[in-house]
LUMKOLBA-82647 format. One record per atom (N, C-alpha, C): x, y, z; residue in three letters. Coordinates in steps of 0.2 Angstrom, whole numbers, plus 5000, padded with zeros to 4 digits. Layout:
N
XYZALA/...
This chain:
296
500549945000UNK/500150005000UNK/500550065001UNK/500350114995UNK/500850164994UNK/500450224999UNK/500850255002UNK/500650325005UNK/500850375002UNK/500550425002UNK/500750484997UNK/500650535002UNK/501050585002UNK/500950655007UNK/500450705003UNK/500250725008UNK/499650775006UNK/500050855004UNK/499750854997UNK/500150924995UNK/499950984998UNK/500351035000UNK/500151095003UNK/499751144998UNK/499051155003UNK/498551194998UNK/498951254995UNK/498751274989UNK/499051324985UNK/498751394989UNK/499251444988UNK/499051494990UNK/498451544985UNK/497951574990UNK/497551614986UNK/497951664982UNK/497751674975UNK/497951724970UNK/497651784972UNK/497051784975UNK/496751854975UNK/496951884982UNK/497251854987UNK/497551874993UNK/498151924992UNK/498151974994UNK/498752024994UNK/499152015000UNK/499752004998UNK/500252005003UNK/500352085006UNK/500852085012UNK/500852155014UNK/501152195010UNK/501752185007UNK/502152225003UNK/501652244996UNK/501252194994UNK/500752204988UNK/500352264990UNK/499952254996UNK/499452294999UNK/499752365000UNK/500452365002UNK/500652445003UNK/500852474996UNK/500952434991UNK/501152454985UNK/500352474982UNK/499952444983UNK/499352464981UNK/499052534983UNK/498952534990UNK/498852594993UNK/499252654991UNK/499952654992UNK/500452704990UNK/500152724982UNK/500052674977UNK/499852694970UNK/499152734971UNK/498652724974UNK/498152764976UNK/498152814981UNK/498652844983UNK/498852884988UNK/498452954986UNK/498452964981UNK/498053034978UNK/497253024978UNK/497152974978UNK/496452954979UNK/496152954986UNK/496552924988UNK/496552924997UNK/496552984999UNK/496953024998UNK/497053105000UNK/496453144998UNK/496153134992UNK/495653164990UNK/495053154994UNK/494853074995UNK/494253064997UNK/494353085006UNK/494653075008UNK/494953095016UNK/494753165017UNK/495053205012UNK/495053285012UNK/494353305011UNK/493953265006UNK/493253285005UNK/492753265012UNK/492853205014UNK/492453195019UNK/492553235026UNK/493153245027UNK/493353295033UNK/492953365032UNK/493053395025UNK/492753455023UNK/492053455025UNK/491653395023UNK/490953395023UNK/490853395031UNK/491053345034UNK/491053345042UNK/491053415045UNK/491653455043UNK/491753515047UNK/491153565044UNK/490953555038UNK/490353605035UNK/489853575039UNK/489653515041UNK/489053495044UNK/489053525050UNK/489553515053UNK/489553545061UNK/489553615061UNK/489753655056UNK/489553735057UNK/488953755055UNK/488453705050UNK/487853735047UNK/487253695053UNK/487453635056UNK/486953615060UNK/486853655066UNK/486253665068UNK/485853705073UNK/486253675080UNK/486453725083UNK/486953725090UNK/486453695095UNK/486653655100UNK/486353645106UNK/486753655111UNK/486453675116UNK/486753705123UNK/486553675128UNK/486953655134UNK/486753625140UNK/486753675145UNK/486253675149UNK/486453715156UNK/486253665161UNK/486553665166UNK/486553615172UNK/486353645179UNK/486053605184UNK/485953625190UNK/486053575195UNK/486553585198UNK/486753535204UNK/486453535209UNK/486053495213UNK/485553505217UNK/485653445223UNK/485453445228UNK/485453395233UNK/484753405239UNK/484653335240UNK/484053345244UNK/484153385251UNK/483653425252UNK/483753475257UNK/483753455264UNK/484153475268UNK/484253445274UNK/483653445279UNK/483453385282UNK/482853385287UNK/483153365293UNK/483753375295UNK/484053345301UNK/483653385307UNK/483553445307UNK/483153475312UNK/482453445314UNK/481953435309UNK/481453395309UNK/481453335312UNK/481953285309UNK/482153225310UNK/482253205317UNK/482653245320UNK/482753245326UNK/482353255331UNK/481853305330UNK/481353315333UNK/480753265334UNK/480753235327UNK/480253175327UNK/480453125330UNK/481153105331UNK/481353065335UNK/481153055343UNK/481253125343UNK/481153135352UNK/480453125353UNK/480053135348UNK/479353115349UNK/479153045349UNK/479553015346UNK/479352945345UNK/479152905350UNK/479452905355UNK/479252855362UNK/478652885366UNK/478552945364UNK/477852975368UNK/477252955361UNK/477452965356UNK/476852955352UNK/476752875350UNK/477252835351UNK/477052765349UNK/476552745353UNK/476352775358UNK/475752745364UNK/475152765359UNK/475152805354UNK/474552815350UNK/474752825343UNK/474652755339UNK/474952745333UNK/474552775328UNK/473952815328UNK/473652865324UNK/473952925324UNK/474152945330UNK/474353015330UNK/475153005327UNK/475452955329UNK/476252945327UNK/476252945318UNK/475752915316UNK/475752925309UNK/475552995305UNK/475253025309UNK/475053105307UNK/475853135307UNK/476253125311UNK/476853165313UNK/477353145308UNK/477353095304UNK/477753065299UNK/478353045302UNK/478453005306UNK/478952985311UNK/479152935305UNK/478852895303UNK/479252835299UNK/479352845291UNK/479452915291UNK/479652935283UNK/480452955283UNK/480752895281UNK/481652905280UNK/481752965275UNK/482352975276UNK/482653035272UNK/482653005265UNK/482952955264UNK/483052935257UNK/482352925253UNK/481852905257UNK/481252905253UNK/480952975251UNK/481053035255UNK/480853105254UNK/481353125249UNK/481953105248UNK/482553115243UNK/482153095235UNK/482053035235UNK/481752995230UNK/481053035228UNK/480753045232UNK/480053085231UNK/480253145227UNK/480753195230UNK/480853245227UNK/481153235220UNK/481553185219UNK/481753175211UNK/481253155208UNK/480853125208UNK/480253085206UNK/479853145203UNK/479653185209UNK/479153245206UNK/479553295202UNK/480253305201UNK/480553345197UNK/480453325190UNK/480453245189UNK/480453225182UNK/479753195181UNK/479253215185UNK/478553195184UNK/478253225178UNK/477753185175UNK/477353215170UNK/476853265172UNK/476653265176UNK/476153305179UNK/476553375180UNK/477153385183UNK/477453465185UNK/477753465176UNK/477953415173UNK/478253445166UNK/477753475162UNK/477153445162UNK/476653475157UNK/476353525160UNK/476353535166UNK/476053605170UNK/476453665169UNK/477253645169UNK/477653695167UNK/477553715159UNK/477553665156UNK/477553685147UNK/476753715146UNK/476353715151UNK/475653735148UNK/475653815151UNK/475853825158UNK/475953885160UNK/476453945157UNK/477053915154UNK/477353955150UNK/477353945143UNK/476853925140UNK/476553925133UNK/477153895129UNK/477553835131UNK/478253815128UNK/477953775122UNK/477353755120UNK/477153715113UNK/477453755107UNK/477353805106UNK/477653845100UNK/478353845101UNK/478753845106UNK/479453845107UNK/479753785105UNK/479353725108UNK/479653665105UNK/479553635100UNK/479053655097UNK/478853635090UNK/478653705086UNK/479453735085UNK/479453805081UNK/479253785074UNK/479553735071UNK/479353735065UNK/478653715061UNK/478353695067UNK/477553685065UNK/477153725067UNK/477353795070UNK/477053855073UNK/476953905067UNK/476353935067UNK/476353995063UNK/476354065067UNK/476954095068UNK/476954155074UNK/476454215071UNK/476454215065UNK/475954265063UNK/475154255064UNK/474954195062UNK/474254175062UNK/474054145069UNK/474654135073UNK/474454105080UNK/474054035079UNK/474353995075UNK/474053935073UNK/474553885070UNK/474453815071UNK/474853765069UNK/474853755061UNK/475453755057UNK/475453745051UNK/475153675048UNK/475353625053UNK/474953555051UNK/474253555052UNK/473853525047UNK/473153515046UNK/473053445049UNK/473453395049UNK/473353335052UNK/473253335059UNK/472653325061UNK/472553325070UNK/472953275074UNK/473153235070UNK/473653185073UNK/474453215074UNK/474453255070UNK/475153285070UNK/475253355074UNK/474653385077UNK/474653435081UNK/474953415088UNK/475553465090UNK/475753455097UNK/475253455102UNK/475353415106UNK/474953415114UNK/475453415119UNK/475053435125UNK/475553425130UNK/475853365133UNK/475453295131UNK/475753235131UNK/476353235127UNK/476253245120UNK/476853235116UNK/477453275117UNK/477353345121UNK/477853395122UNK/478153355129UNK/477853325132UNK/478153295139UNK/478653235136UNK/478353195132UNK/478753145129UNK/479553175126UNK/479353215122UNK/479953255118UNK/480353285124UNK/480053325128UNK/480453355134UNK/480853295138UNK/480653235138UNK/480953185142UNK/481553155139UNK/481453155133UNK/481953105129UNK/482453155126UNK/482353215124UNK/482753255121UNK/483053325124UNK/482653335129UNK/482753405132UNK/482953395139UNK/482653355144UNK/482953355151UNK/483253285153UNK/483753295157UNK/484053225159UNK/484253245167UNK/484253185171UNK/484453185178UNK/484853135179UNK/485353155182UNK/485853095184UNK/486253115191UNK/486053045195UNK/486253055201UNK/486953015203UNK/487453045206UNK/488053015208UNK/487952975214UNK/488052905214UNK/487952865219UNK/488452865224UNK/489052905224UNK/489552915229UNK/489352965233UNK/489253025230UNK/489053095233UNK/488353095235UNK/487953075231UNK/487253075231UNK/487053145229UNK/487353185225UNK/487053245222UNK/486853225215UNK/486353265213UNK/486053265207UNK/486253305202UNK/486153295197UNK/486353355191UNK/485753345187UNK/485453405186UNK/484853405180UNK/485153455175UNK/485153425169UNK/485453445164UNK/484753455158UNK/484753535155UNK/484353545150UNK/484753565144UNK/484553525138UNK/484753525133UNK/484353585127UNK/484553635124UNK/484153665121UNK/484553715116UNK/484253725110UNK/484653775106UNK/484753855107UNK/484353875112UNK/484453935115UNK/484753925122UNK/485253955123UNK/485553955130UNK/485253985135UNK/485054035135UNK/484654075139UNK/484054025142UNK/483654015137UNK/483053965139UNK/483353915143UNK/483853875140UNK/483953815143UNK/484153825151UNK/484453885152UNK/484653895159UNK/484053915164UNK/483653955160UNK/482953975163UNK/482553905164UNK/482453855160UNK/482053795162UNK/482353755167UNK/482953755167UNK/483253725173UNK/483153745180UNK/483253805180UNK/483153845186UNK/482353835188UNK/481853855184UNK/481353845184UNK/480853785187UNK/481253725184UNK/480953655186UNK/481153655193UNK/481753665195UNK/481853645202UNK/481453695207UNK/481353755205UNK/481053805209UNK/480353785209UNK/480153755204UNK/479353735204UNK/479253665209UNK/479753625207UNK/479653565212UNK/479753575219UNK/480153635221UNK/480053655229UNK/479453685230UNK/479253725226UNK/478553755228UNK/478053695228UNK/478053655223UNK/477453605223UNK/477453565231UNK/478153545232UNK/478253495239UNK/478053535245UNK/478353595245UNK/478253645250UNK/477453655252UNK/477153675246UNK/476453675248UNK/476053615249UNK/476153555246UNK/475953495248UNK/476053485256UNK/476653505258UNK/476853495265UNK/476353545270UNK/476353595267UNK/475953635272UNK/475253615273UNK/474853595268UNK/474253565268UNK/474153505271UNK/474753465271UNK/474653405275UNK/474753425282UNK/475153465285UNK/475253475290UNK/474553535294UNK/474353555290UNK/473753595292UNK/473153555292UNK/473053495290UNK/472553445290UNK/472753405296UNK/473353385297UNK/473553365305UNK/473453405310UNK/473553475309UNK/473353515315UNK/472653515317UNK/472253525311UNK/471453525312UNK/471353455317UNK/471553405313UNK/471353345316UNK/471653335324UNK/472253355325UNK/472453345332UNK/472053395336UNK/471853445335UNK/471553495340UNK/470853455340UNK/470553445336UNK/469953405337UNK/470053335341UNK/470653295341UNK/470653245345UNK/470853275353UNK/471153335353UNK/471253355360UNK/470653375363UNK/470153395360UNK/469553415364UNK/469053345365UNK/469253295362UNK/468853235364UNK/469053195370UNK/469653205373UNK/470153165377UNK/470153205384UNK/470053175390UNK/470253205396UNK/470953175399UNK/471153135396UNK/471753095398UNK/472353135398UNK/472753135403UNK/473353195404UNK/473853175399UNK/473953105399UNK/474653065394UNK/474353085386UNK/473753065386UNK/473553085378UNK/473553155376UNK/473253195380UNK/473353275379UNK/474153295378UNK/474553255381UNK/475353285381UNK/475553265375UNK/475353205373UNK/475653175366UNK/475253205360UNK/474553225362UNK/474353275357UNK/474553335356UNK/474753375361UNK/475053455360UNK/475753445359UNK/476153395360UNK/476953385357UNK/476853375351UNK/476453325348UNK/476453325340UNK/476153385337UNK/475753415340UNK/475353465337UNK/475853525337UNK/476353535341UNK/476953585341UNK/477353565335UNK/477453505334UNK/477853485329UNK/477653495322UNK/476953495322UNK/476553515315UNK/476653595314UNK/476553615320UNK/476653695319UNK/477253715317UNK/477753685320UNK/478453705318UNK/478553685310UNK/478353625309UNK/478453605301UNK/478253655297UNK/477553685298UNK/477253725293UNK/477653795293UNK/477953815299UNK/478353875299UNK/478953865295UNK/479253805297UNK/479953805293UNK/479853795284UNK/479253765283UNK/479053755276UNK/478953825272UNK/478553875276UNK/478253935275UNK/479053985273UNK/479553975277UNK/480154015277UNK/480753985273UNK/480553925270UNK/481153895266UNK/480953885259UNK/481253915254UNK/481153915248UNK/481353855245UNK/482053835248UNK/482253765245UNK/482153705249UNK/481353705250UNK/481053655255UNK/481353575252UNK/481353565247UNK/481453495246UNK/482153475243UNK/482353525238UNK/482953515235UNK/483453585236UNK/483953565237UNK/484453635238UNK/484853645233UNK/484953695229UNK/485253705224UNK/486053725226UNK/486453685225UNK/487153705226UNK/487453735220UNK/487153725214UNK/487553775209UNK/487053775203UNK/486753845204UNK/486253855198UNK/486453855191UNK/485953865187UNK/486153855179UNK/486253925177UNK/486853925173UNK/486953995169UNK/486953975161UNK/486754035158UNK/486954025151UNK/487454005148UNK/487453945146UNK/488153925143UNK/488353965136UNK/489053975136UNK/489254025129UNK/489553975124UNK/489753915126UNK/489953855122UNK/489353815120UNK/489253805114UNK/488853735112UNK/489153675114UNK/488653635116UNK/488853555118UNK/488853525112UNK/488453535107UNK/488453495100UNK/488253535095UNK/488453525088UNK/488853475087UNK/489653515088UNK/490153465091UNK/490753485091UNK/491253485085UNK/491553545084UNK/491953545077UNK/492453505076UNK/492753495082UNK/493453455083UNK/493153375081UNK/492653365085UNK/492553285086UNK/492253265078UNK/491853315075UNK/491553295068UNK/492153295064UNK/492653345064UNK/493253335060UNK/493553265061UNK/493753245066UNK/494053195067UNK/493653125064UNK/492953125066UNK/492553075063UNK/492553075055UNK/492553125053UNK/492553135045UNK/493253105042UNK/493753125046UNK/494553105045UNK/494553025044UNK/494353005049UNK/494452935051UNK/493952895046UNK/493352915046UNK/492852895041UNK/493052895034UNK/493252955032UNK/493652955025UNK/494152905024UNK/494652925028UNK/495252875026UNK/495052795026UNK/494552775030UNK/494352705030UNK/493952695023UNK/493552745021UNK/493252735016UNK/493652745009UNK/494152775009UNK/494652785003UNK/495152735003UNK/495352695008UNK/495752625009UNK/495252575005UNK/494752565007UNK/494152525004UNK/494152534996UNK/494052594995UNK/493952614988UNK/494552584983UNK/495152604985UNK/495752594982UNK/495852524981UNK/495652474987UNK/495752404987UNK/495252374980UNK/494552404982UNK/494152374976UNK/494252394970UNK/494652454968UNK/494752484962UNK/495352424959UNK/495852414965UNK/496352364962UNK/496052304961UNK/495552274964UNK/495352204962UNK/494852204957UNK/494552254955UNK/494152264949UNK/494652274942UNK/495152304943UNK/495752304938UNK/496052244936UNK/496152204940UNK/496652144940UNK/496052074940UNK/495452094940UNK/494952034940UNK/494752024932UNK/
């Protein structure tokens, strides 16, 4: 039985060796240069022509409630005897929950739609569809007419963003818009509106609690019960006073938003780099394809 050695597979003729590839690219150097220059110029032109976007940021933290928390803690031992009254005092509301609630309100649909409606921002957000002279929408299709719901979705996905640093606990609200002054105004207004909403809500809640506690005080003659009621009542009165005198009730502004002078996008240097790299790759591919076509 005769054994035969397997012959080595022949090299593919269509594969270019490194020296051959270098020679092909050098031969097409002017084409590579032209395509790369063209794509870089087009990218730079687009970066200059496209509408600029500006980002205004507000750095916020949850407002400190240490005073009220310690006060409630001192009341807990007395109020625990009366579970209904203890719940009115808000003893079981942790600070983290309050912070989460504040940030949720800041991003809520109700607050966003209310702000858009009060400031008549639909024509601003959908400027291309609005006729400022006739004060009407240019679109005739009812489904394309902007609504508060559509504006809220657009605001959430394209205009507003909120990021919280897990290490520091600080949150950054960013508004992205083509007008830097409007971007700064919207960012500051949304934080202020959140504080106003939560402050008014806390005042109404405490006033209801005060009315309830006064009613319960008239129904009991037990000395211990009346002491607990009046202690919690004093706490509720203090909460109302603190809320009324504190503009930053829920969110404390550490760094307010200012109108930025530099656009966040499009960035000319980045677009030029993308145009250069993309053009270079495209040009190399074109030269190789041209060489294959000529030799094919």
